[in-house]
C-alpha positions in Angstrom: 0.0 0.0 0.0 1.5 3.3 -1.0 -1.1 5.4 0.9 0.4 6.4 4.3 -3.1 6.5 5.9 -3.4 2.7 5.3 -0.6 2.1 7.8 -2.0 4.0 10.7 -3.5 2.2 13.8 -6.9 3.5 12.7 -7.0 1.5 9.4 -8.7 -1.8 9.0 -10.3 -3.8 6.2 -13.4 -6.1 6.2 -14.2 -8.6 3.5 -17.6 -10.3 3.6 -20.4 -11.5 1.4 -23.6 -13.4 1.9 -22.3 -16.6 0.3 -18.9 -16.6 2.1 -18.3 -19.1 4.9 -16.3 -16.4 6.9 -15.6 -12.8 7.2 -11.9 -11.7 7.0 -10.8 -8.7 9.1 -7.3 -7.1 8.8 -6.2 -4.3 11.0 -4.0 -3.3 14.0 -2.8 -6.0 16.3 -5.0 -4.7 19.1 -8.1 -5.1 16.9 -7.2 -8.6 15.9 -6.4 -9.6 19.5 -9.7 -8.2 20.7 -11.7 -10.2 18.1 -9.8 -13.4 18.8 -10.1 -13.1 22.6 -13.9 -12.2 22.5 -15.9 -15.1 23.9 -19.0 -14.2 21.8 -17.2 -14.1 18.5 -16.0 -17.2 16.7 -12.6 -16.1 15.4 -9.3 -17.6 14.4 -6.0 -16.2 13.4 -5.1 -17.2 9.9 -1.8 -19.2 9.6 -0.1 -16.8 7.3 -0.5 -13.8 9.6 2.3 -12.5 11.9 2.0 -11.7 15.6 
């Protein structure tokens, strides 16, 4: 991404559709950690992500 705004901690991306089996979320580590640790959200960390 060449846009500097895409690298801020306020940036995130959501990919979903009615016929997908999952929704993908990409964003700051704190956002991902919050989603994965939330007991009411079924979330996994994808194997090709970094921590």
